[in-house]
SEMI-84581 format. One record per residue: residue number from 1; residue in one letter; x, y, z of N, C-alpha, C in turn. Coordinates in Angstrom, 3 decimals, always signed. Atoms other than C-alpha are relative to their C-alpha. Example, Ala and Ser with C-alpha at 12.3 -4.5 7.8 and 13.67 -1.06 7.14 Angstrom:
SEMI-84581
{1,A,{+0.890,-1.190,+0.000},{+12.300,-4.500,+7.800},{+0.900,+1.200,+0.000}};
{2,S,{-0.820,-1.190,-0.060},{+13.670,-1.060,+7.140},{-0.770,+1.090,+0.730}};
end
This chain:
SEMI-84581
{1,M,{-1.113,-0.910,-0.023},{-54.169,-36.862,-19.132},{+0.314,+0.347,+1.458}};
{2,C,{-0.445,-0.272,-1.360},{-52.150,-36.166,-15.999},{-0.077,+1.497,+0.313}};
{3,P,{+0.118,-1.407,-0.345},{-53.000,-32.882,-14.233},{+1.212,+0.574,+0.731}};
{4,V,{-1.128,-0.468,-0.813},{-49.703,-32.676,-12.291},{+0.835,+1.065,-0.694}};
{5,P,{-0.791,-1.067,+0.622},{-47.682,-30.685,-14.874},{-0.709,+1.354,+0.004}};
{6,G,{+0.763,-1.250,-0.030},{-50.444,-28.072,-15.066},{-0.038,+0.612,+1.386}};
{7,I,{-0.002,-0.485,-1.382},{-50.599,-27.819,-11.275},{+1.353,+0.617,+0.327}};
{8,L,{-1.336,-0.509,-0.290},{-46.831,-27.355,-11.060},{+0.306,+1.291,-0.754}};
{9,L,{-0.166,-1.263,+0.729},{-46.927,-24.627,-13.725},{-0.765,+1.140,+0.678}};
{10,A,{+0.835,-1.019,-0.628},{-49.704,-22.788,-11.885},{+0.461,+0.340,+1.413}};
{11,N,{-0.353,-0.187,-1.398},{-48.290,-23.222,-8.381},{+1.374,-0.603,+0.243}};
{12,S,{-1.361,+0.490,-0.213},{-44.581,-23.469,-7.678},{+0.396,-0.010,+1.473}};
{13,S,{-0.282,-0.010,-1.433},{-44.875,-23.557,-3.881},{+0.842,-1.205,+0.393}};
{14,P,{-0.812,+1.137,-0.452},{-42.125,-25.688,-2.302},{-0.684,-0.788,+1.103}};
{15,N,{+0.718,+0.668,-1.083},{-44.608,-26.608,+0.456},{-1.151,-0.870,-0.486}};
{16,L,{+1.122,+0.752,+0.550},{-47.152,-28.209,-1.871},{+0.396,-1.466,-0.205}};
{17,I,{-0.222,+1.439,+0.154},{-47.305,-32.005,-1.644},{-1.161,-0.561,-0.801}};
{18,L,{+1.029,+0.591,+0.857},{-49.181,-33.843,-4.390},{+0.045,-1.511,+0.123}};
{19,E,{+0.139,+1.454,-0.016},{-50.446,-37.405,-4.141},{-0.975,-0.378,-1.105}};
{20,A,{+0.841,+0.418,+1.119},{-51.846,-39.124,-7.200},{-0.492,-1.425,+0.216}};
{21,A,{+0.578,+1.335,-0.050},{-54.130,-42.131,-7.367},{-0.789,-0.226,-1.282}};
{22,I,{+0.771,+0.354,+1.193},{-55.624,-43.904,-10.356},{-1.294,-0.646,+0.465}};
{23,K,{+1.322,+0.486,-0.387},{-59.351,-44.454,-9.898},{-0.653,-0.666,-1.194}};
{24,K,{+0.702,+0.713,+1.072},{-61.298,-46.974,-11.923},{-1.419,+0.516,-0.112}};
{25,G,{+1.371,-0.407,+0.259},{-64.563,-46.040,-13.506},{-0.930,-1.202,+0.014}};
{26,F,{+1.016,+1.045,+0.067},{-67.647,-48.130,-14.160},{+0.549,-1.227,-0.726}};
{27,L,{-0.482,+1.280,+0.533},{-66.723,-51.790,-14.822},{+1.500,+0.015,-0.300}};
{28,G,{-1.444,-0.055,+0.169},{-63.028,-50.912,-14.551},{+0.468,+0.779,-1.200}};
{29,M,{-0.367,-0.780,+1.189},{-63.108,-48.706,-17.614},{+0.046,+1.482,+0.364}};
{30,N,{-0.080,-1.450,-0.186},{-62.472,-44.976,-17.970},{+0.768,+0.372,+1.265}};
{31,R,{-0.826,-0.352,-1.151},{-59.659,-44.754,-15.454},{+0.331,+1.482,-0.039}};
{32,R,{-0.338,-1.406,-0.107},{-58.834,-41.270,-14.199},{+1.005,+0.197,+1.129}};
{33,I,{-0.981,-0.323,-1.026},{-56.109,-39.685,-12.118},{-0.633,+0.986,+0.971}};
{34,E,{+0.529,-0.871,-1.044},{-57.208,-38.163,-8.828},{+1.176,+0.549,+0.802}};
{35,I,{-1.093,-0.664,-0.690},{-54.897,-35.645,-7.161},{-0.488,+0.538,+1.338}};
{36,K,{+0.228,-0.585,-1.320},{-54.844,-34.827,-3.450},{+1.206,+0.862,+0.313}};
{37,A,{-1.082,-0.923,-0.313},{-52.803,-31.847,-2.310},{-0.058,+0.399,+1.464}};
{38,S,{-0.085,-0.479,-1.369},{-51.594,-30.735,+1.079},{+1.196,+0.936,+0.127}};
{39,C,{-1.072,-0.952,-0.263},{-49.304,-28.080,+2.549},{+0.872,-0.568,+1.114}};
{40,S,{-0.909,+0.559,-1.009},{-46.236,-29.373,+4.401},{+0.363,+1.029,+1.064}};
{41,R,{-0.318,-1.040,-0.986},{-45.751,-26.046,+6.173},{-1.098,+0.158,+1.044}};
{42,H,{+1.118,-0.218,-0.907},{-49.228,-25.657,+7.660},{-0.760,-1.278,+0.343}};
{43,L,{+0.608,+1.314,-0.253},{-50.210,-29.346,+7.635},{-1.505,+0.012,-0.191}};
{44,I,{+1.426,-0.031,+0.326},{-53.572,-28.752,+5.977},{-0.197,-0.524,-1.417}};
{45,D,{+0.355,+0.404,+1.358},{-55.339,-30.143,+2.921},{-0.208,+1.249,-0.853}};
{46,V,{+0.162,-1.101,+0.955},{-55.354,-27.910,-0.148},{-1.071,-0.425,-0.999}};
{47,P,{+1.089,+0.442,+0.881},{-58.721,-28.207,-1.932},{+0.216,+0.346,-1.469}};
{48,E,{-0.273,-0.417,+1.378},{-57.539,-26.349,-5.083},{+1.513,+0.048,-0.214}};
{49,P,{-1.457,+0.023,+0.150},{-53.969,-27.417,-5.918},{+0.538,+1.052,-0.961}};
{50,H,{-0.468,-1.031,+0.935},{-53.741,-24.933,-8.817},{+0.181,+1.342,+0.713}};
{51,I,{-0.058,-1.260,-0.739},{-54.307,-22.080,-6.362},{+1.018,-0.094,+1.135}};
{52,G,{-0.959,+0.207,-1.077},{-52.308,-23.500,-3.436},{-0.604,+0.247,+1.369}};
{53,C,{+0.396,-0.150,-1.405},{-52.437,-23.093,+0.327},{-0.401,+1.448,+0.273}};
{54,S,{+0.483,-1.350,-0.285},{-54.492,-20.116,+1.469},{+0.833,+0.659,+1.099}};
{55,K,{-0.819,-0.572,-1.079},{-52.339,-19.656,+4.590},{+1.357,+0.462,-0.539}};
{56,C,{-1.265,-0.421,+0.615},{-49.130,-19.538,+2.530},{-0.199,+1.268,-0.822}};
{57,A,{+0.283,-1.177,+0.824},{-50.736,-16.995,+0.195},{-0.137,+1.249,+0.867}};
{58,R,{+0.148,-1.149,-0.896},{-51.616,-14.728,+3.151},{+1.344,+0.478,+0.549}};
{59,E,{-1.313,-0.360,-0.536},{-47.977,-14.783,+4.301},{+0.887,+0.714,-1.018}};
{60,K,{-0.814,-0.642,+1.033},{-46.603,-13.533,+0.959},{-0.257,+1.503,+0.008}};
{61,P,{+0.219,-1.452,+0.041},{-46.028,-9.797,+0.673},{-0.829,+0.392,-1.213}};
{62,G,{+0.801,-0.515,+1.093},{-48.475,-7.891,-1.449},{+0.729,+1.131,-0.708}};
{63,L,{-0.614,-1.100,+0.750},{-47.763,-5.083,-3.880},{+0.279,+1.202,+0.892}};
{64,R,{-0.212,-1.153,-0.882},{-48.144,-2.467,-1.156},{+1.264,-0.179,+0.833}};
{65,E,{-1.196,+0.251,-0.797},{-45.457,-4.077,+0.987},{+1.263,+0.065,-0.865}};
{66,L,{-1.166,+0.002,+0.878},{-43.131,-4.493,-1.974},{+0.425,+1.406,-0.415}};
{67,F,{-0.307,-1.322,+0.490},{-43.371,-0.882,-3.114},{-0.076,+1.073,+1.095}};
{68,G,{-0.031,-0.930,-1.125},{-43.615,+0.722,+0.355},{-1.192,+0.909,+0.117}};
{69,E,{+1.212,-0.819,-0.108},{-47.139,+2.103,-0.031},{-0.821,-0.475,+1.186}};
{70,D,{+0.834,+0.363,-1.144},{-49.393,+2.203,+3.024},{-1.464,+0.118,-0.311}};
end
């Protein structure tokens, strides 16, 4: 099963770049899809594509900034 739709549902960042590769298992059986993710804004690898880029997440306003609480 392809993990890309689940990643896109969990993380809608426009900076997320996904690369998919099909990897063969033992004796060419049990193929699996391997996903590599990176951030086009910060030019870094993203180890957890469902979560996204940690630098992009730090740049987003939090609840305190949105509601004016200090």
